[in-house]
C-alpha positions in Angstrom: 9.3 12.7 -15.7 5.8 14.2 -16.6 3.7 16.9 -14.5 0.9 16.3 -13.6 -1.8 18.4 -13.3 -4.6 17.2 -11.3 -7.9 19.8 -11.7 -11.5 19.7 -9.6 -14.4 19.6 -10.7 -14.3 23.1 -11.4 -10.9 23.0 -13.6 -9.1 24.5 -11.1 -5.1 22.4 -10.6 -5.8 20.7 -6.6 -2.6 19.0 -7.2 0.6 18.5 -8.8 3.6 15.7 -8.8 5.8 14.6 -11.3 5.1 11.2 -12.7 7.3 8.4 -15.2 6.4 9.6 -18.3 5.8 5.4 -19.0 3.4 5.2 -16.8 1.8 8.0 -17.3 0.8 6.6 -20.8 0.0 3.4 -19.2 -2.4 5.0 -17.0 -4.1 6.9 -19.4 -4.9 4.0 -21.4 -6.3 2.3 -18.7 -8.6 5.2 -18.2 -9.5 5.2 -21.6 -10.2 2.0 -20.5 -12.0 2.5 -17.9 -14.3 5.2 -19.6 -15.0 4.4 -23.0 -14.6 0.5 -23.1 -16.6 -0.3 -20.0 -14.1 -2.1 -17.8 -12.7 -2.4 -14.2 -9.0 -2.7 -13.0 -7.6 -4.0 -10.0 -3.7 -2.8 -10.1 -1.7 -4.2 -7.1 0.5 -1.7 -5.7 3.6 -3.9 -3.7 6.9 -3.9 -1.9 8.8 -4.0 1.6 8.3 -1.6 4.3 9.0 2.1 3.7 9.5 2.3 -0.2 7.1 4.1 -0.7 4.0 2.0 -2.4 1.7 3.8 -0.8 2.7 6.5 -1.7 3.3 5.7 -5.5 -1.0 3.9 -5.2 -2.0 7.2 -3.7 -0.5 8.9 -7.2 -1.9 6.8 -9.6 -5.1 6.5 -7.8 -5.7 10.4 -7.3 -4.4 10.3 -12.0 -7.6 8.3 -13.0 -9.5 9.8 -10.4 -9.0 12.9 -9.5 -12.0 13.1 -6.6 -9.8 10.2 -4.7 -9.9 11.1 -0.8 -9.2 9.2 1.9 -13.1 8.5 2.4 -11.7 5.6 -0.2 -8.5 5.0 1.1 -9.4 2.1 3.8 -8.0 -0.7 6.0 -10.3 -3.3 7.0 -12.0 -6.6 4.3 -14.6 -4.7 5.8 -14.4 -1.5 4.9 -13.8 -2.2 1.4 -16.2 -4.2 0.8 -18.7 -1.4 1.8 -16.1 1.4 -0.2 -17.4 -0.4 -3.6 -20.7 -0.5 -2.7 -20.9 3.5 -2.2 -19.1 3.6 -5.2 -19.5 5.4 -7.6 -19.0 4.6 -11.6 -15.3 5.4 -12.5 -14.5 5.7 -9.0 -10.9 4.5 -7.8 -10.6 2.8 -4.0 -7.3 1.6 -2.2 -6.8 -1.3 0.0 -4.4 -0.3 2.3 -2.5 -2.5 4.0 -2.9 -3.4 8.2 -0.6 -5.4 8.1 1.3 -6.1 11.3 4.2 -9.1 12.9 1.2 -11.7 13.1 -0.3 -11.8 9.7 0.0 -14.5 7.5 -1.2 -15.1 3.8 -5.0 -15.9 5.2 -4.9 -12.7 7.0 -5.9 -11.5 2.9 -8.6 -14.2 3.1 -11.2 -12.0 3.3 -9.8 -9.3 0.5 -9.8 -12.5 -1.7 -13.7 -13.5 -1.4 -14.6 -9.1 -1.7 -13.1 -9.6 -4.5 -14.7 -12.4 -6.2 -17.7 -11.7 -4.5 -18.2 -7.8 -5.6 -16.6 -8.4 -8.6 -19.8 -7.7 -10.7 -20.0 -4.2 -8.8 -17.0 -3.8 -9.9 -16.9 -4.4 -13.9 -20.7 -2.7 -13.4 -19.6 0.8 -12.3 -16.2 0.6 -13.8 -13.9 0.1 -10.7 -10.4 0.8 -9.9 -9.1 -1.1 -7.4 -6.0 -0.5 -6.3 -4.8 -3.1 -3.4 -1.4 -2.1 -1.3 0.8 -5.1 0.0 4.0 -6.2 1.5 4.2 -9.0 -1.5 1.1 -10.1 -4.1 2.2 -13.6 -3.2 0.4 -13.1 -0.2 -3.0 -12.7 -2.6 -5.3 -16.0 -3.6 -3.7 -17.5 -6.8 -6.1 -17.1 -8.4 -6.4 -13.1 -7.9 -3.1 -12.8 -7.6 -2.9 -14.8 -11.5 -6.2 -14.0 -13.4 -8.8 -10.9 -11.7 -5.2 -8.1 -11.2 -5.0 -7.1 -14.3 -0.9 -5.6 -13.5 1.6 -5.2 -10.7 4.0 -2.8 -9.9 6.5 -3.8 -7.1 8.0 -1.2 -5.8 12.0 -0.9 -4.6 15.2 0.8 -2.8 17.9 1.0 -4.9 21.2 1.0 -3.1 19.2 1.4 0.4 17.1 4.9 -1.7 13.2 4.6 -2.6 11.4 5.7 -5.1 12.0 3.1 -8.0 9.3 0.5 -9.4 9.5 -2.2 -11.6 5.9 -2.9 -13.9 4.6 -6.4 -14.6 1.2 -6.3 -17.0 -0.9 -9.9 -17.2 1.5 -12.0 -18.8 3.9 -11.7 -17.4 3.1 -11.1 -13.3 1.4 -14.7 -13.8 4.7 -17.0 -14.5 6.3 -14.5 -11.8 3.2 -15.8 -9.5 4.0 -19.1 -10.7 8.0 -19.3 -10.4 8.0 -16.7 -7.0 5.1 -18.6 -4.8 7.4 -20.8 -2.7 10.2 -19.1 -2.7 8.7 -15.5 -2.9 11.5 -14.0 -5.3 11.1 -12.1 -8.2 14.3 -12.5 -9.5 14.0 -15.7 -12.4 16.1 -16.1 -15.2 14.8 -14.7 -18.5 11.8 -13.4 -17.0 11.9 -9.6 -17.1 9.8 -6.8 -16.6 7.5 -4.9 -18.8 9.7 -1.3 -17.3 11.0 0.4 -14.7 10.2 3.8 -13.0 11.1 6.1 -10.4 8.4 8.2 -8.5 9.4 11.3 -5.4 7.3 11.1 -1.9 4.9 13.6 -3.1 1.6 13.0 -0.9 -1.1 13.0 -3.5 -4.6 13.3 -1.8 -4.3 16.2 0.4 -1.9 19.4 2.1 0.5 18.6 5.7 -3.0 17.9 7.9 -4.7 15.0 5.3 -1.3 13.3 5.8 -1.1 13.1 9.0 -4.2 11.9 9.9 -3.9 9.2 6.8 -0.8 8.4 9.0 -3.4 8.8 12.1 -6.2 6.2 10.6 -3.3 3.7 9.5 -1.6 3.2 13.0 -5.0 3.2 14.3 -6.1 0.2 11.7 -2.3 -1.6 12.4 -3.2 -1.5 16.4 -6.6 -2.3 15.8 -5.9 -5.3 13.5 -2.5 -7.0 15.9 -5.5 -7.4 18.5 -8.5 -9.0 16.4 -9.4 -12.5 17.2 -6.7 -12.7 20.5 -6.7 -13.9 23.6 -6.3 -12.4 27.1 -3.5 -14.3 27.4 -1.7 -12.5 23.9 -3.1 -9.1 24.7 -0.6 -9.7 28.1 2.4 -10.9 26.0 2.1 -8.4 23.0 1.5 -5.7 26.2 4.8 -6.8 27.0 6.5 -7.0 23.4 5.5 -4.3 23.0 7.0 -2.7 26.2 10.5 -4.3 25.4 10.9 -2.8 21.6 10.5 0.5 23.6 13.4 0.0 26.5 15.0 -1.1 22.8 13.9 2.0 21.5 15.6 4.3 24.4 18.6 1.9 24.1 19.4 1.6 20.7 18.5 4.6 19.6 17.6 3.8 16.3 15.3 5.5 13.8 11.8 3.3 13.9 12.9 3.0 10.0 16.2 1.6 11.6 13.9 -0.4 14.2 12.2 -1.6 11.2 14.9 -3.4 9.4 16.8 -4.7 11.7 13.6 -6.8 13.4 12.6 -7.2 9.6 16.4 -9.8 9.2 15.0 -11.5 11.6 11.8 -11.7 9.9 8.9 -9.8 12.1 7.4 -7.6 10.2 7.4 -4.5 11.9 6.3 -1.5 10.1 7.4 2.6 10.7 4.0 3.3 11.9 3.1 1.0 13.6 6.8 1.3 15.7 5.3 4.9 16.2 2.2 4.3 17.6 3.6 1.7 19.9 6.7 3.6 21.8 4.8 6.9 21.7 2.5 5.4 23.6 5.4 4.9 26.0 6.4 8.6 26.6 7.9 9.3 23.2 7.2 12.7 22.4 6.1 14.1 18.7 9.0 16.4 19.1 11.0 13.0 18.4 9.5 11.5 16.2 9.2 13.8 14.4 13.0 14.2 14.1 13.6 11.2 13.1 11.2 10.4 10.7 13.4 14.1 9.1 16.9 11.8 10.2 15.6 9.0 8.2 14.0 10.4 5.6 
């Protein structure tokens, strides 16, 4: 790994974090393509909840565009469209997942439409767009195969976070053709371009900025869950949330343990979402922070 030193406009070092050397080499090529070849670039970063995919996406985005900040990290298709329209030449925009247990492939339809309808804007502005989501198989096939340039698949190894695999355009295409129905990444004869590791440093700012990001994402998760729900569904949602809180009290699991436990039953409830649910029923801040530290 090599140390990435991110400098501000005055040339002062703003952030430092370690980055995989092969990944850095490829990012340098992307920067050159954006700056000198009048291109845009769409990168998909996917992985299960808690693997650190947002962390890696921020490190990549900040390396490409040192002006990247929370204003260009968006959670809804509407904000995504607005960010693209407002972006300046060569900037990076990150669409971070805002999915809940009610989500399906249809949840990404508006994102697919934005990527298609604003393709010209993205090329003219030479934008770097990073899509962060649980799996690339949720994207429309056209977007996943032809509009995105590469895939970074983030995963755990022996219950340890910080690993990724890179698929270029061609390998990504074959991955989708072979794995679309089963959502599987393992296929005989299909290999990644390379694998690497990353560390969990938040690239967009200090601890206060990181806390602000988590609050914004938590609200986005809550809002997305309630969108287009009937009053009866809202009632059931409130009852479900109470049961989750009671389960938390009885089981004494950490939020990450709960998220993994629910995932075994095909119920996608992310770590930030569980924090938001239980804090509303009385989980105090100190206990939440202690559990986060315990779960690492």
